ChimeraX commands (.cxc) that place a marker at each C-alpha (Angstrom):
marker #1 position -5.47,11.23,11.46 radius 0.5
marker #1 position -4.11,14.63,10.51 radius 0.5
marker #1 position -3.93,17.55,12.94 radius 0.5
marker #1 position -3.62,21.00,11.40 radius 0.5
marker #1 position -3.88,24.17,13.45 radius 0.5
marker #1 position -5.37,22.17,16.31 radius 0.5
marker #1 position -8.09,20.66,14.10 radius 0.5
marker #1 position -8.21,16.86,14.00 radius 0.5
marker #1 position -9.22,15.33,10.68 radius 0.5
marker #1 position -9.75,11.60,10.24 radius 0.5
marker #1 position -10.62,9.27,7.41 radius 0.5
marker #1 position -10.60,5.64,6.39 radius 0.5
marker #1 position -9.18,4.07,3.24 radius 0.5
marker #1 position -9.90,0.42,2.41 radius 0.5
marker #1 position -8.03,-1.59,-0.15 radius 0.5
marker #1 position -8.54,-5.26,-1.00 radius 0.5
marker #1 position -5.63,-7.20,-2.46 radius 0.5
marker #1 position -6.35,-10.55,-4.12 radius 0.5
marker #1 position -3.35,-12.80,-4.61 radius 0.5
marker #1 position -2.80,-15.21,-7.49 radius 0.5
marker #1 position -2.76,-18.95,-7.02 radius 0.5
marker #1 position 0.97,-19.69,-6.96 radius 0.5
marker #1 position 2.81,-22.89,-7.67 radius 0.5
marker #1 position 5.35,-24.15,-5.17 radius 0.5
marker #1 position 8.12,-23.11,-7.59 radius 0.5
marker #1 position 6.75,-19.55,-7.76 radius 0.5
marker #1 position 6.57,-19.35,-3.97 radius 0.5
marker #1 position 10.10,-20.65,-3.59 radius 0.5
marker #1 position 11.43,-18.20,-6.20 radius 0.5
marker #1 position 9.83,-15.27,-4.37 radius 0.5
marker #1 position 11.23,-16.40,-1.03 radius 0.5
marker #1 position 14.72,-16.78,-2.54 radius 0.5
marker #1 position 14.74,-13.11,-3.61 radius 0.5
marker #1 position 14.40,-12.14,0.10 radius 0.5
marker #1 position 12.28,-9.10,-0.79 radius 0.5
marker #1 position 9.73,-10.23,1.78 radius 0.5
marker #1 position 12.12,-9.67,4.70 radius 0.5
marker #1 position 11.07,-6.77,6.90 radius 0.5
marker #1 position 7.88,-6.19,4.92 radius 0.5
marker #1 position 4.46,-5.85,6.42 radius 0.5
marker #1 position 2.47,-8.72,4.96 radius 0.5
marker #1 position 5.64,-10.32,3.58 radius 0.5
marker #1 position 5.61,-8.59,0.19 radius 0.5
marker #1 position 6.31,-5.24,-1.46 radius 0.5
marker #1 position 3.61,-4.47,-4.01 radius 0.5
marker #1 position 5.69,-1.67,-5.53 radius 0.5
marker #1 position 8.32,-4.12,-6.76 radius 0.5
marker #1 position 8.61,-7.90,-7.19 radius 0.5
marker #1 position 5.64,-8.51,-4.89 radius 0.5
marker #1 position 3.39,-7.13,-7.61 radius 0.5
marker #1 position 3.89,-10.42,-9.47 radius 0.5
marker #1 position 1.99,-12.16,-6.64 radius 0.5
marker #1 position -1.11,-9.99,-7.03 radius 0.5
marker #1 position -4.09,-10.83,-9.20 radius 0.5
marker #1 position -6.25,-7.80,-8.42 radius 0.5
marker #1 position -6.34,-4.63,-6.32 radius 0.5
marker #1 position -9.58,-2.90,-5.36 radius 0.5
marker #1 position -8.85,0.51,-3.93 radius 0.5
marker #1 position -5.74,2.58,-3.47 radius 0.5
marker #1 position -2.31,1.15,-4.31 radius 0.5
marker #1 position -0.71,3.92,-2.23 radius 0.5
marker #1 position -2.68,2.63,0.75 radius 0.5
marker #1 position -1.07,-0.79,0.33 radius 0.5
marker #1 position 2.38,0.77,0.09 radius 0.5
marker #1 position 1.79,2.64,3.34 radius 0.5
marker #1 position 0.36,6.12,2.80 radius 0.5
marker #1 position -3.08,6.63,1.25 radius 0.5
marker #1 position -2.18,9.75,-0.72 radius 0.5
marker #1 position -5.70,10.32,-2.07 radius 0.5
marker #1 position -7.18,10.28,1.43 radius 0.5
marker #1 position -4.44,12.55,2.72 radius 0.5
marker #1 position -5.28,15.03,-0.07 radius 0.5
marker #1 position -8.96,14.93,0.92 radius 0.5
marker #1 position -8.14,15.52,4.60 radius 0.5
marker #1 position -5.49,18.18,4.10 radius 0.5
marker #1 position -5.40,19.65,0.58 radius 0.5
marker #1 position -3.40,22.59,1.87 radius 0.5
marker #1 position -0.40,20.23,2.22 radius 0.5
marker #1 position -0.32,19.91,-1.56 radius 0.5
marker #1 position -0.03,23.62,-2.39 radius 0.5
marker #1 position 3.26,24.78,-3.89 radius 0.5
marker #1 position 4.64,27.96,-2.43 radius 0.5
marker link #1:1,2 radius 0.2
marker link #1:2,3 radius 0.2
marker link #1:3,4 radius 0.2
marker link #1:4,5 radius 0.2
marker link #1:5,6 radius 0.2
marker link #1:6,7 radius 0.2
marker link #1:7,8 radius 0.2
marker link #1:8,9 radius 0.2
marker link #1:9,10 radius 0.2
marker link #1:10,11 radius 0.2
marker link #1:11,12 radius 0.2
marker link #1:12,13 radius 0.2
marker link #1:13,14 radius 0.2
marker link #1:14,15 radius 0.2
marker link #1:15,16 radius 0.2
marker link #1:16,17 radius 0.2
marker link #1:17,18 radius 0.2
marker link #1:18,19 radius 0.2
marker link #1:19,20 radius 0.2
marker link #1:20,21 radius 0.2
marker link #1:21,22 radius 0.2
marker link #1:22,23 radius 0.2
marker link #1:23,24 radius 0.2
marker link #1:24,25 radius 0.2
marker link #1:25,26 radius 0.2
marker link #1:26,27 radius 0.2
marker link #1:27,28 radius 0.2
marker link #1:28,29 radius 0.2
marker link #1:29,30 radius 0.2
marker link #1:30,31 radius 0.2
marker link #1:31,32 radius 0.2
marker link #1:32,33 radius 0.2
marker link #1:33,34 radius 0.2
marker link #1:34,35 radius 0.2
marker link #1:35,36 radius 0.2
marker link #1:36,37 radius 0.2
marker link #1:37,38 radius 0.2
marker link #1:38,39 radius 0.2
marker link #1:39,40 radius 0.2
marker link #1:40,41 radius 0.2
marker link #1:41,42 radius 0.2
marker link #1:42,43 radius 0.2
marker link #1:43,44 radius 0.2
marker link #1:44,45 radius 0.2
marker link #1:45,46 radius 0.2
marker link #1:46,47 radius 0.2
marker link #1:47,48 radius 0.2
marker link #1:48,49 radius 0.2
marker link #1:49,50 radius 0.2
marker link #1:50,51 radius 0.2
marker link #1:51,52 radius 0.2
marker link #1:52,53 radius 0.2
marker link #1:53,54 radius 0.2
marker link #1:54,55 radius 0.2
marker link #1:55,56 radius 0.2
marker link #1:56,57 radius 0.2
marker link #1:57,58 radius 0.2
marker link #1:58,59 radius 0.2
marker link #1:59,60 radius 0.2
marker link #1:60,61 radius 0.2
marker link #1:61,62 radius 0.2
marker link #1:62,63 radius 0.2
marker link #1:63,64 radius 0.2
marker link #1:64,65 radius 0.2
marker link #1:65,66 radius 0.2
marker link #1:66,67 radius 0.2
marker link #1:67,68 radius 0.2
marker link #1:68,69 radius 0.2
marker link #1:69,70 radius 0.2
marker link #1:70,71 radius 0.2
marker link #1:71,72 radius 0.2
marker link #1:72,73 radius 0.2
marker link #1:73,74 radius 0.2
marker link #1:74,75 radius 0.2
marker link #1:75,76 radius 0.2
marker link #1:76,77 radius 0.2
marker link #1:77,78 radius 0.2
marker link #1:78,79 radius 0.2
marker link #1:79,80 radius 0.2
marker link #1:80,81 radius 0.2
marker link #1:81,82 radius 0.2
view
């Protein structure tokens, strides 16, 4: 939800992430890197976690945490340079 000048704008972004089949060694290696700590879903798709992913359907920025495309649709005036 975005509120600009008292106007509430809402939208929905859906993204499906399909993970690869991983061997036990691959799982252990990922855990050893500790990148998963403090991460929603236990991985960071913008770094080493991308090696776990087979396919993404939708917005990568939505997986990272902010659906930039949707934000632009809801509030394009935020993207104007002054």
